[in-house]
Each structure stands twice: as C-alpha cells, then as structure tokens.
C-alpha positions as CSV (number, residue, x, y, z in Angstrom):
1,N,17.6,4.2,15.6
2,E,15.9,6.2,17.7
3,K,16.9,9.8,16.9
4,R,16.3,9.9,13.7
5,V,12.6,8.6,14.4
6,S,12.0,10.9,17.2
7,Q,12.4,13.6,15.8
8,S,9.8,12.7,12.9
9,S,6.8,12.7,12.3
10,E,4.2,11.3,10.6
11,E,1.5,13.7,8.3
12,I,-1.7,12.6,8.1
13,L,-5.6,12.9,6.6
14,V,-8.3,14.2,8.7
15,E,-11.1,15.4,7.4
16,V,-12.2,19.0,8.2
17,E,-14.9,21.1,7.8
18,I,-13.6,25.2,6.4
19,D,-15.2,28.6,5.6
20,M,-14.7,29.1,1.9
21,R,-15.6,33.0,2.6
22,Y,-13.8,35.3,4.7
23,Q,-16.0,37.5,7.7
24,S,-16.6,39.9,5.1
25,N,-17.8,37.8,2.5
26,I,-14.6,37.4,0.1
27,Q,-14.1,34.5,-1.3
28,K,-10.8,32.8,-0.6
29,N,-8.6,32.3,-3.0
30,W,-7.2,28.2,-3.1
31,N,-2.9,29.4,-2.0
32,A,-4.7,30.2,1.1
33,I,-7.3,27.0,1.7
34,A,-4.2,25.3,1.0
35,K,-2.5,26.7,3.3
36,E,-5.3,26.7,5.6
37,L,-4.8,22.8,5.3
38,G,-1.3,22.2,5.4
39,Y,-0.2,21.9,2.4
40,S,3.1,23.5,0.6
41,N,1.2,24.4,-2.1
42,V,-2.7,23.8,-4.1
43,K,-1.6,21.3,-6.8
44,K,-0.6,19.0,-3.6
45,M,-4.1,19.0,-2.2
46,I,-5.5,19.4,-5.2
47,E,-3.9,15.8,-5.9
48,T,-4.2,14.5,-2.1
49,H,-8.1,14.9,-2.8
50,K,-8.4,13.4,-6.4
51,N,-6.3,10.3,-4.8
52,H,-8.4,9.5,-2.2
53,E,-11.0,7.5,-1.9
54,N,-13.7,9.9,-1.3
55,W,-12.9,12.1,-4.6
56,D,-16.8,12.6,-5.6
57,R,-17.2,13.6,-2.0
58,Y,-14.8,16.2,-1.9
59,K,-15.1,18.0,-6.0
60,K,-17.5,19.3,-6.1
61,F,-16.2,22.2,-3.5
62,F,-13.5,22.5,-6.4
63,N,-15.6,22.9,-8.7
64,K,-18.0,25.2,-7.9
65,P,-16.2,27.4,-5.7
66,V,-18.0,29.9,-5.4
67,K,-21.6,28.2,-4.5
68,F,-20.3,26.9,-0.9
69,D,-19.5,29.3,2.1
70,K,-18.5,26.0,4.4
71,G,-15.9,22.8,2.5
72,K,-15.2,19.8,3.7
73,F,-11.0,19.0,2.9
74,L,-8.6,16.6,4.3
75,S,-6.2,18.9,6.4
76,K,-3.1,17.7,7.3
77,K,-2.0,16.6,10.6
78,I,1.5,15.9,12.5
79,D,0.4,12.2,14.4
80,Q,3.2,12.4,16.5
81,R,2.4,8.6,18.2
82,S,2.4,6.7,14.6
83,M,6.4,7.1,14.2
84,D,6.8,5.9,18.9
85,P,10.6,4.3,18.1
86,L,9.4,1.4,21.2
87,L,6.6,0.9,18.6
88,I,9.1,0.1,15.3
89,S,11.1,-1.9,17.6
90,E,8.9,-4.2,18.9
91,I,7.5,-4.9,14.8
92,A,11.2,-5.0,13.6
93,I,11.9,-7.6,17.0
94,S,8.6,-9.6,15.9
95,L,9.2,-9.9,12.1
96,I,12.8,-10.0,11.9
97,S,12.8,-12.9,14.3
98,R,10.1,-14.7,12.7
99,Y,11.3,-14.8,9.2
100,F,15.1,-14.2,9.3
101,A,17.5,-14.6,12.5
102,E,16.5,-14.2,16.0
103,V,16.9,-10.7,17.3
104,I,16.9,-8.5,20.7
105,P,16.8,-4.7,21.6
106,I,19.9,-3.3,22.2
107,P,20.4,-3.6,26.0
108,P,20.3,-0.4,27.8
109,D,24.2,-1.0,29.0
110,G,25.7,-1.0,24.9
111,V,26.9,-4.2,22.8
112,S,30.1,-4.9,22.4
113,N,31.9,-3.6,19.1
114,D,31.7,-6.8,17.2
115,A,27.9,-7.5,17.8
116,C,26.0,-8.5,15.2
117,I,23.4,-5.1,15.0
118,Y,19.8,-5.0,12.8
119,N,19.9,-1.1,11.8
120,V,15.9,-0.2,11.1
121,Q,15.2,2.9,9.2
122,V,12.0,4.5,9.1
123,N,11.9,7.5,7.4
124,R,8.0,9.2,5.3
125,T,8.2,11.2,2.3
126,E,5.3,13.2,0.5
127,D,3.0,10.6,1.4
128,T,4.8,7.0,2.0
129,L,6.5,5.8,4.1
130,I,9.8,3.9,3.6
131,T,11.8,0.7,5.8
132,T,14.7,0.7,5.2
133,L,16.4,-3.2,6.8
134,T,20.3,-3.7,6.8
135,G,22.6,-5.9,8.8
136,K,24.6,-9.0,8.5
137,D,23.6,-11.2,5.2
138,L,20.0,-8.6,4.7
139,N,19.6,-4.8,3.1
140,T,16.5,-4.3,1.6
141,Y,14.0,-2.2,1.6
142,G,9.7,-1.7,1.5
143,E,7.0,1.1,1.3
144,S,3.4,1.5,2.5
145,K,1.7,4.3,1.7
146,K,-0.8,3.6,5.1
147,T,-0.5,5.5,8.4
148,G,1.0,4.9,11.5
149,V,0.9,1.2,12.3
150,D,-0.1,-0.5,9.7
151,G,2.6,1.2,7.6
152,I,4.8,0.3,10.0
153,Q,4.2,-3.3,9.8
154,Q,3.5,-3.7,5.9
155,S,6.6,-1.8,5.2
156,M,8.1,-4.6,7.0
157,L,6.5,-7.2,5.3
158,R,6.8,-5.8,1.8
159,A,11.4,-5.6,2.7
160,L,11.4,-8.9,4.2
161,F,9.6,-10.1,0.8
162,R,11.5,-8.3,-1.3
163,M,14.7,-9.9,-0.4
164,L,13.4,-13.4,1.5
165,E,12.4,-16.0,-1.7
166,T,12.0,-18.6,-0.1
167,K,9.9,-17.3,2.7
168,R,7.6,-15.5,0.8
169,K,5.2,-17.9,0.9
170,E,4.9,-17.9,4.5
171,I,5.4,-14.6,4.5
172,C,2.0,-14.5,1.9
173,D,-0.1,-17.6,4.0
174,E,0.7,-15.4,7.7
175,H,-0.7,-11.8,6.5
176,G,-1.5,-12.6,2.4
177,S,-4.1,-9.4,4.1
178,V,-1.2,-7.3,4.4
179,L,0.3,-7.7,1.0
180,N,-2.4,-8.3,-1.2
181,K,-0.5,-7.0,-4.5
182,E,2.8,-9.8,-4.3
183,C,1.0,-12.5,-2.8
184,A,-1.8,-12.8,-5.7
185,L,1.0,-12.6,-7.6
186,L,2.8,-14.9,-5.7
187,L,-0.2,-17.6,-5.9
188,A,-0.5,-17.2,-9.7
189,E,3.1,-18.0,-10.1
190,A,2.3,-21.7,-8.8
191,E,-0.7,-22.2,-10.4
192,I,0.3,-21.4,-13.9
193,E,3.7,-23.5,-12.9
194,T,1.0,-26.5,-12.1
195,S,0.1,-26.7,-16.4
196,E,2.1,-26.8,-19.5
197,C,-0.9,-25.5,-21.5
198,W,-3.7,-22.0,-20.4
199,L,-6.4,-20.7,-22.4
200,G,-7.4,-17.4,-22.9
201,I,-10.2,-16.6,-23.9
202,S,-10.9,-13.1,-25.9
203,T,-12.7,-10.7,-26.3
204,D,-11.4,-8.1,-28.5
205,M,-15.4,-7.7,-30.2
206,E,-16.6,-5.0,-32.0
207,N,-19.8,-6.2,-31.3
208,Q,-19.6,-8.2,-27.4
209,T,-23.9,-8.2,-27.7
210,D,-23.8,-12.3,-28.4
211,V,-21.1,-13.7,-26.5
212,P,-22.6,-15.5,-24.1
213,D,-20.2,-15.8,-20.1
214,K,-17.0,-16.0,-20.7
215,K,-16.9,-18.7,-18.5
216,L,-19.5,-20.5,-19.8
217,V,-17.2,-19.8,-22.5
218,A,-13.7,-21.2,-20.9
219,E,-15.7,-24.3,-19.7
220,I,-16.5,-25.6,-22.7
221,A,-13.5,-25.1,-24.1
222,T,-11.2,-26.4,-22.2
223,S,-13.4,-29.5,-22.1
224,L,-13.2,-30.0,-25.9
225,I,-9.3,-29.2,-26.4
226,S,-8.3,-31.3,-23.4
227,Q,-10.6,-34.1,-24.4
228,Y,-9.6,-33.8,-28.1
229,L,-6.0,-31.4,-28.0
230,V,-3.9,-30.7,-25.1
231,E,-4.3,-31.0,-22.1
232,V,-5.0,-26.5,-20.7
233,M,-6.8,-25.1,-17.7
234,Y,-8.5,-21.7,-18.1
235,F,-6.6,-18.7,-16.5
236,E,-8.5,-16.7,-14.5
237,K,-7.5,-13.0,-14.7
238,S,-10.7,-11.9,-12.7
239,K,-9.7,-14.6,-9.7
240,F,-6.4,-12.8,-8.7
241,E,-7.9,-9.0,-9.4
242,K,-10.0,-9.5,-7.0
243,M,-7.8,-10.2,-4.1
244,F,-5.3,-6.7,-5.1
245,G,-6.9,-4.9,-2.6
246,E,-6.2,-1.4,-1.6
247,D,-2.5,-2.4,0.0
248,E,-0.7,0.6,-1.4
C-alpha cells in the first residue's frame, strides 16, 4: 500500500550528547530532557534506555544526573528512507515468490478486476515493525524489533514462517540467521523426533561444589543407561540456547 507507506516514517534511535543544564546553570528536569530527545514522556525514555544493549553506558546519567554537565542518551529520529515503498515491494516480491506463489509488481496501467492481488501492509508502532500479508490463501503477519531493511525482511520472513509450515525448514536453511529463535526451536524439535528417550541433567542442588562437569555426567550416564537399560540421547539445552541471538 504505497499511499499508507509513503505517509509513514520510521523512528530510529541515535546516540546524542546533550546539555544537562540550561545556560543559567540550572539543572534540566527529566520532562524537558525527554521532550528534547523526542519521547512522549519520561517513562518511555527510561524504558527505551533500559532495554538497550548499551544501558550500562547510559544508567549513570539517570542515576546521578547532577554530576554531569553533559550526558549521552538515545534520541528518536525520523528515518524516511526506511519505509520506502519500492524497497518494501522488492523484498515482498522476492520472498513471496520464493516461498509461496510467483508474483509481479502491479503494472502502471493497472490490472483487471479478477486479477490475483497480494497486499503488503507495513506499520510501525512504538518499537515494533509489523508486516501483514494478505491475498488468495494467504493471511498472516510478522513482527520485528529491528529497523530499516533488516526489520522489513525479518517481519516478512516471520509472517511466511508462521503460516507456511511445509516451508519452514527451507526458510531456516536460507535465512536461519534472520529468524534465529524460530529456527533454533525447529532444529530442537527435529532432534527430539529422532529419539524416543532423552536424558536430562538436573543441577538443582544446594551444594554443587563437588558436582563434575555436566557434559561429562551426561556422557557417562548416556553410555551406561543405553548399554544396560534403554537407548537414550542427551538433550543439550545450551546447544540451542546459544543459537538464540538477538533477532527481536
């Protein structure tokens, strides 16, 4: 929807340095700082900084503002290019054609009333980009915490992954790094299906100082239980947890 997209703009976070005091040397209050940085209120400003990966860099300015003449914060800026309808169209055509059905751009002279049309709608809320895909046999949505091209691609892939169960493995093979969490779970489910019995290691003990390496315990237990009782496999949670990178 080019009209809707062209009227939308995406907010991005940019680190800036601002004065913590007015020229009269009076300390700025937080409402003034929040407004200067582009936030609707102080609560939103604090939440944004706390959820950012560089919170340790900013928290000193929040905890002891009177100690600083200048402070570094995340400012909200408007990125008009990130919601370029042509870019959205190109990504949508590529992904829908790859995993669902061959589509082409609507020609300048339009299409007939009975034409097969797929709609792509992209909206941004406070901190989430949401893409909705609708059309014949297609009705799904995906979200992303990322911005720009990365956010558009991730939200569309997430929408297709959500609906196209038979295409999930193919999507993960080609875009696993984009949908890290979903693809890690898919891999875990595939491994679980290969064995009927799994071994779990519990470390919920009051005193774990004498407990050997968990992996060593798993190897010994797996070997002995499989030899004398039943074939088991060790489900190594950390193997999959490491795959859960920051894809929000």
